[in-house]
C-alpha positions, 0 to 999 in steps of 0.5 A, a space after each residue: 500500500 505504501 508503494 502504491 501511495 508513492 506511485 499515486 503521489 508522484 504521478 499526481 505531482 508530475 501531471 500537476 506541473 502547469 506547463 502552459 502557466 509556466 511558460 506563460 509567466 516566464 516568457 510572456 508575463 501572461 497567465 493563459 487562464 485569463 486569455 482565449 478560452 480560459 484554459 491552461 492547456 496546449 490548445 489555448 497556449 497556441 491561441 494566446 502565445 502562438 504555435 512554438 509555445 503551444 507545441 512546447 506546451 503539448 510535448 511537456 503535457 504529453 511527457 507527463 502522462 508517458 512518465 507516469 504510466 511508463 517510469 513512475 509505475 515501475 516503482 510498483 513492479 513486484 507488488 500485489 497489484 498487476 503491473 498493468 493496473 499500476 500503470 493505469 493508476 499512475 497514468 490517471 493520477 497524472 491526468 487528474 493532476 493535469 486537470 486539477 493541479 495543486 500548483 495553480 489552485 486546481 485550475 489546470 487543462 483538460 487532460 487531453 495531452 497528458 491522457 495521450 502520453 499515458 495512452 500511448 504507453 499502455 494502449 498504443 493500438 487504441 491510442 493510434 485509432 483515437 489519434 487518427 480520428 482526432 487528426 481527421 476531426 480537426 483537419 475537417 472542422 478546424 476545431 480542436 475540441 471536436 478532435 479530442 471528443 472524437 478521440 474520446 469516443 474512439 478510444 473505448 470503442 477500439 479497446 472493446 473491438 480489438 478482442 474481437 479481432 484477435 488482440 486481447 486487452 486486459 479487462 481493467 484497461 478496457 473498462 478504464 478506456 470508457 472512464 477516460 473517454 467519459 472524463 475527456 468528454 466531461 472536461 469539454 462539456 463547454 466546448 460542446 455547448 458552444 459547438 452546438 451554439 456555432 460559437 466555438 473557436 476555430 483554427 482555419 489553418 488546420 482545415 487541411 481536408 476541407 481546403 483540399 475537398 474545395 480545391 478544383 
């Protein structure tokens, strides 16, 4: 139990590193939560600070999830809890830390980047399916939120379909994929409302598929 507690605490703290807030304060003297969408994630960093800062934020946020699920989780190897479950626990704590960071009054990002890093480590095939859906949705609509929601739906769908075609996954991971999908959708509930109202911010330069369809 002490080992699991250590995994939980370290993973949560790793996920809690407020990347966009740190970059904003150091390089721009601005808090991203006070501009754009008011979110402390990579998408709003793109919007408020530009593409270079946005990419830096996304890389670090993805890394937080990967470090938790692939490295911090190894503290629990050999314990009573199966290692896939420890990986899942570590990754989940990192995502929770990113969304509700202790270092910024529990106001963080939406967890997509950190969840992607975790999923890349423990769900490589479902992650790939979700990533393809993300890219397709973003390049069609220009809404990053639409890509995130699409990925959140495709993740559990692919996790449950894979065993049917000969690629088994531990049951704990399949059920967890549903929870992670629901969590990402929950953190995007305001975006869903804005999409339905037609007021969600687009990134027109990302709409590659739509531009190609219109080209002669």
